[in-house]
C-alpha positions as CSV (number, residue, x, y, z in Angstrom):
1,T,0.0,0.0,0.0
2,V,1.0,3.6,-0.5
3,G,-0.3,6.8,1.0
4,G,0.4,10.4,1.3
5,F,-0.4,13.4,3.4
6,Y,-0.3,17.2,3.4
7,Y,-1.2,19.5,6.3
8,R,-0.5,23.1,7.3
9,G,-1.5,25.4,10.2
10,R,-0.4,27.9,12.7
11,T,2.5,27.4,15.1
12,F,2.0,28.5,18.7
13,L,5.1,29.4,20.6
14,G,3.6,30.2,24.0
15,A,0.5,29.8,26.2
16,E,-1.1,32.6,24.2
17,P,-1.1,31.9,20.4
18,D,0.4,35.3,19.4
19,E,2.2,36.2,22.6
20,G,5.5,38.0,21.9
21,L,5.1,38.0,18.2
22,P,5.8,41.3,16.2
23,E,3.2,40.2,13.6
24,P,0.4,38.2,15.3
25,G,-0.9,35.2,13.3
26,K,2.2,34.9,11.1
27,S,3.8,31.8,12.5
28,R,2.9,28.9,10.2
29,F,4.0,25.4,9.3
30,A,3.4,22.8,6.6
31,R,4.3,19.1,6.2
32,Y,3.9,16.7,3.3
33,G,5.1,13.2,2.6
34,L,4.6,9.7,1.4
35,F,4.5,6.3,3.3
36,G,3.9,2.8,2.3
37,N,4.2,-0.8,3.4
38,Y,4.9,-4.1,1.6
39,L,4.1,-7.6,3.0
40,L,7.3,-9.4,2.1
41,L,6.4,-12.8,3.5
42,K,3.3,-13.9,5.5
43,R,5.1,-12.9,8.7
44,L,7.3,-10.0,7.6
45,D,6.0,-6.5,6.8
46,L,8.3,-3.6,5.6
47,V,7.1,-0.1,6.3
48,A,8.8,3.2,5.3
49,G,8.0,6.9,4.8
50,G,9.4,10.3,4.5
51,A,8.3,13.9,5.0
52,L,9.4,17.4,4.1
53,G,8.0,20.8,5.2
54,W,8.7,24.2,6.5
55,D,8.2,26.4,9.6
56,R,7.8,30.1,9.2
57,S,7.9,32.7,11.9
58,P,8.5,36.5,12.0
59,L,11.0,35.8,14.7
60,R,13.3,34.1,12.1
61,A,15.0,35.6,9.2
62,A,14.2,32.6,6.9
63,D,12.0,29.5,6.9
64,A,13.2,26.4,8.8
65,R,13.1,23.5,6.3
66,F,12.1,20.2,7.9
67,A,12.9,16.7,6.7
68,G,12.3,13.3,8.2
69,L,12.1,9.6,7.3
70,F,11.6,6.2,8.9
71,A,12.0,2.6,8.0
72,E,10.5,-0.3,9.9
73,V,10.4,-4.1,9.9
74,N,7.5,-5.9,11.6
75,A,7.8,-9.6,12.1
76,S,5.1,-11.9,13.4
77,L,7.2,-14.3,15.6
78,T,4.2,-16.3,16.8
79,P,0.4,-15.8,16.4
80,R,0.5,-13.8,19.6
81,L,4.0,-12.1,19.5
82,V,5.2,-9.4,17.2
83,G,8.7,-8.0,17.0
84,I,9.6,-4.6,15.5
85,Y,12.7,-2.7,14.5
86,R,12.4,1.0,13.5
87,F,14.9,3.6,12.3
88,D,13.9,7.3,12.5
89,R,15.8,10.3,11.2
90,V,14.6,13.9,11.7
91,D,16.3,17.1,10.7
92,P,14.2,20.0,12.1
93,D,16.2,22.6,10.0
94,R,18.1,21.4,7.0
95,D,20.0,24.7,6.7
96,E,21.4,24.4,10.2
97,P,24.2,22.0,10.7
98,D,24.4,19.3,13.3
99,D,20.7,19.4,14.5
100,E,19.7,16.0,13.2
101,V,18.1,13.4,15.5
102,R,18.4,9.6,14.8
103,A,16.7,6.8,16.7
104,H,16.8,3.0,16.6
105,T,13.9,1.3,18.3
106,L,13.3,-2.3,19.3
107,S,9.8,-3.2,20.3
108,T,7.7,-6.3,21.0
109,T,4.0,-6.7,21.6
110,F,2.4,-9.8,23.1
111,R,-1.4,-10.5,22.9
112,A,-2.0,-11.9,26.3
113,D,-5.8,-12.3,25.8
114,D,-8.3,-11.2,23.2
115,H,-8.4,-7.7,24.5
116,L,-5.1,-7.3,26.4
117,Y,-1.8,-6.3,24.7
118,L,1.5,-6.0,26.5
119,T,4.3,-4.0,24.9
120,G,8.0,-3.4,25.7
121,E,10.1,-0.9,23.8
122,Y,13.8,0.2,23.9
123,A,14.9,3.2,21.9
124,W,18.5,4.5,21.5
125,L,18.7,8.2,20.3
126,R,21.5,10.2,18.9
127,R,21.2,14.0,19.0
128,R,23.5,16.9,18.2
129,G,27.1,15.7,17.8
130,D,27.7,12.7,20.0
131,E,24.9,13.4,22.5
132,K,23.2,10.1,23.1
133,D,20.1,9.0,25.1
134,W,17.9,6.0,25.6
135,T,14.4,5.2,26.8
136,F,12.7,2.1,27.9
137,A,8.9,1.8,28.0
138,V,6.4,-0.9,29.1
139,N,2.6,-0.6,28.7
140,A,-0.5,-2.7,28.8
141,R,-3.5,-1.9,26.6
142,L,-7.1,-3.0,26.9
143,A,-8.8,-2.9,23.5
144,Y,-12.6,-3.3,23.2
């Protein structure tokens, strides 16, 4: 399958939408992109997507040009267990050097019952330069 999106709107920088802006209502953004997936085998799904866009504000001399992409592999390990690897890359301003964020995520979801899903996720992030961080999350979802 293949899909696309486009959206645009106003950017709010503070609690009040136009607080501190020399030209109220002029902070705007837009995003557009494509995504898709391909079922490689009965148990292996490949997913990928990318997006471009811009952020415009009277507080900046020029637009900030956004870019991002992701690639993901979903594997059905058993009828109740799914494993996922995902790579994300986001550059919030392509004209500014060294502000890119990259993330590698390993995740698994187990269907414990018809309506109960248990998920564990580990993500390793790399920010500006060699700044690194990681997160670990566990959650349970009831779906009816």
